[in-house]
N, C-alpha and C positions, 0 to 999 in steps of 0.2 A: 104279670101284675097289671092291673088297670087302675088308672088315676082319674080323678075329676079335679079340675082347677077352676076357681072362681076368682076373678080379680076386677079391680076398678083402677082407672088412672085419674089423676087430678092435676090441675084444677078443672072443675066443672065449668061448662059454659052452656046455659040453657037455651041460648039463641042459636048457636051454631056449634057443630062438633069440632073440638079442637084438634090440631094436627096429631097430637099424641093418641087421641082416641081413634082417629082414622087409621093410623099406622098399626095400632093393636088389632083393629078389625081386619086389616089386610093380612097380618101375620096369621091370625086365626083362620081366615077363609082359605089360605093357601097351604096350611099345615095338613099333614097326614093324620087327621083325627077322625074319630067315629061320630062324634056329635059336637056341634057348636051352636051356642045361642049368644047372640050379640044383642045387648040391650042399652038403653040410654044411661043407665047408672051402673052397669056391671056386665060381665061377660062370663060364660061358662063353657067349658069344653071337656070332653072325655075321650080317652083313648089308651093305647098301650103306654106303659110308663116311659119308655124311651122317647116316644113321640111327644108326650105331654111335657116332659122335662126339657126337651129341645125347644119346644114352642115357648115355654116359660122363659128360657134363656133369651130367645129372640125377642119376645114381647118386652122384657125388662130393658134390654139394651136399646131397642129401637124407639120405645116410648119415651125413655129418658133423653135419648138423643133428640127427640122431636119436641121437647119442652115439658114433659110430665115432671112435676115436682114431688109426686108421691104416687106409689103404686101399692095398693092393698091387695094381698094375695093369700089364698087359702088353697091347700092341696089335700085331698082325701083319697085314701085307698078305697076302691069300690070292691066290696065283697061280692064276688060272682058265685059263691057257693061251690066252686070247683076246687081242684087240688091246689092247695096253698094260696087261694085267692087269685089263681091264674085264669 
């Protein structure tokens, strides 16, 4: 199964990226994912379900430890048109 995750960490700082946003970016960039997009107001990543779920766990733990007060998260199954969505 393939998954797509989209998330944002808060609070926002328009002048400088806060520590929790930098940590989330680092987690995404070092994860074993197929596609990663990092933006100023949100991040998106795609990959195998085990890799995405492991990355989500790491993002949540590390961003909260780095000062995030809120993490908004959405996970979608990507329909690949193959056997059982695999």
